[in-house]
N, C-alpha and C positions, 0 to 999 in steps of 0.2 A: 504566655502559655506555650508549653512545649508542643512541637509538631512531630509527627511520626518519622520524618526524614531529617530531623535536625542533626547536624554534624556530618552528613553524608555529601560527598562530591560525586555527582552523577553526570556522565557524558551523554549528550544527545547528538546523534550522528545523522539525523534526517536532513534532507535538502533544506536550504535556508528558508525557502518560501513555505515549507511545510512544518517547520519546527515549533512554531509559536505555541500551539495548543499543548504539546507535550512539555515544553519548557515551563509554561505557566502552571500547569497542573503539578509538576514536581516542585517548583519553587513555592507554590501555595502550601505545600505540605512540609516545607522547611529545608528542602535540599539546596545545596550550592550547585547550581547547574552550569556545566561547562559545555558550550555549544560549539561543536566542530563538525560542520556539514561535510560528509565524505563523498556525497554524490551531488550532481547538479542535473536539473531537468531542462532539456533543450528540445528544439524543434525536430520533427521527423526529417529524414533524409530528403523527402520530396517537398518539404516546406508546407505540407498540408494539402497537396494537390489531390491525392486519392480520397481524402475525406470530403473535400469539396465536390468531387464527382459523385460520391455515395450520397451526399445530401440532396442531389438532384434526382435520385432514384429510390427514394424511401418506399415507394409503392412496391418495390421488388422484395420487401422484407416483412416478416411477421413479428419479429422482436428486435429490440435494441439491447445490447449487453454491455455494461460498463462496470469495471471491477476496481476503479480507483477514483479518488477525487481529481487527480490529474486528468484522467480521461474525461470526466464530467466537464471540467473547465475548458479543455481543448475542443470538445464537441460543441459545447454551448457557444464558443466563439465563432464557430462555422455555421451551425444551424440557425436559421431565422427563428425568432420567438414562436411563430406559429407552427414550426416543424418539430419543436422539442416534445410535444405531446402527441405526435403523429403515430408513434409506435409504443406498445407496452414496453416498459423498461425493466430488465432484471439487473440487480446489483449484488455486490458481494457482502455488504454489511450496512450497518445503520448510518455510519458517517457518510458513506457514498450516497446512501438513500437521501439523507438530509440535504447534501449539497445538490443532488439532482432535483429534488423537489423545489428547493429554493430557486433553481435556475429555470423551472418551468417544465421539467420532464414529467412523464406519467409513470411513476414507479408502481409496478404491479407484482414484483417478486423480490422478496428479501429472505434468504434462507435462514434457518435456525443456526446452522453452522456457517460461520463467516469465513468461507474459503471457496476456492474454485470447485472443490469436491462438493461443498454444500449447495452451490448453484446447480451443479450437474444433477444432484439428487432431487432438487426441487423443480427443475424445469419440466413442463408438460411434454407429452409426446408430440411430435409434429403432426400436422394434418395428413390424412391419408394420401392426399395429392402431393405431399411434399411441402416443406417449409424452409424458410431462410432466416438466418440471424445475422445482423450487422454487429460486428465486434471490434470497435475501436480500442486499441490498447497500446502498451509500451512495445518497443521494438523487440525486447528480449523476454516477453512473457512466457510463462509455462504453457506446455501443450496439453496438460491434463484435461482442461475444460473444453477447448475446441475439439480435441480428439474424441472425448467422451460424447459430446453432442453429435458429432458426425457419425459415431458408432450407433447412436440412437435414431439416426435417420435425418437429422437436420443438415442443411447446407450452411456452413459458417464462413462468412467473408471477413477476414481479419484485415483491419486497416491500421497501419502504424500511425499513432497520433503524437507520440513523443519518444525521445530517447533518454536513457539514464547514462550519464558518463561520470567518471571519477572527478571530483572537485579538486581544485588546487589547494594544497595544504601548506601552511606557513610554518616556519620554525617555531614561532610563538605558540601556534596551536599544538604542535608536537610536544612542546614543553608543558603545556597546560594539562595534558592528559597523563603526565608522568606520575602524579600522586592523586589518583581518584579511586573511589570505592566500587563503582559499578559503571559499565558501559552498556548503553541501550542500542539495540538494532531492530529496525522495523521492516527490513527486507534483506534477502541474501545479498543484494548489491551494496547496501550500506556496510555490511560485514566484510565483504570481499575488498572493497575499497579501503577500509580501515586497516586490515592486516597487510595490504600491499603498499599502502602509501603512508601509514602512520607507524605502526609497530606490530609485529606478530605476537608480542607479549600483551595480551588483552586484559588479563585479570578476570574479575567476576563479570558475568555477562547476563543481561536481561534480553529476552527475545519476545517478539510480539506474537509468535505462533509457530506451529509445527513445520511449516515450509522453511522459515528462517532458521529454526532450531536444527533442522536436518542439514542445512548448508554449513552451519557452525560446527556441528559434530563431525561432518564429513571432512572438515579441515583439521580435526584433532583437538577441538576445544570443547570444554564442558559448558553447560548452560545452568546458571544458578536460578534463574527466574524465567518462567514462560507464562505469558498472559492467557487468561481464560475468562471471558471471551477474548478472541484475538483482535482486539481493538486498542486504541490509545488509552481509553478509560480502563480497559481490562489490564493493560500493561502497568499503568500507574498503581492500580489497586494491588496487583501482584507484587510490585516492588515494595509497597507499604507492608504487606504481609511478610515478605522476606526480611525486611528491616526489623520487624517486631519479633520474628520468631528465630531467624537463622543467623543473624549477624552477631 
């Protein structure tokens, strides 16, 4: 039986530990998937010391905010099981919500729009006496969300929980992407690492959402596919639609 992505070679650039879901979904639809992780997830500069301190002072906060499964995993590794439901949790999307729920966190806010802007629009106002949010995240996260929350009256304490660095690329990996139909990017960092360490000649591009798309276009490249909703599932379905209609 023919599959919608039969005959297409598609590159997945996610970090190795995050790539499996996207790789499997594309392969299940018939794609020949080329896995070339362009980024790696590593420990924060302080080896988690600030997060361990924050875990001892959860009573100082009204909300916990997590915007990636990476943050969920890092925080779960530090928080004791009984601490994970101590605060209401706001997340950026359904995959983060599922990972957090499975780890024992108390998810109370998932925005309709899966982005920092969506979380900002969905967060309640702080208490009249003031409120505080604990925000563990990557070292190079966008400032739209914390800046917006602070403007709304919240105190936001950002804790670096991991860093994203460029992965080492082999000559074989560079050769593997030379004859492909589509390259997927799930963050600005995957795209930046690709053009800096692989090749600036990307070809057709699939983006997970507007933040990644903006970074791609700012570098002078066009985007053939943008996911909606801005999730892995949304990306796969957008690629299927592109394959059926546009190729």
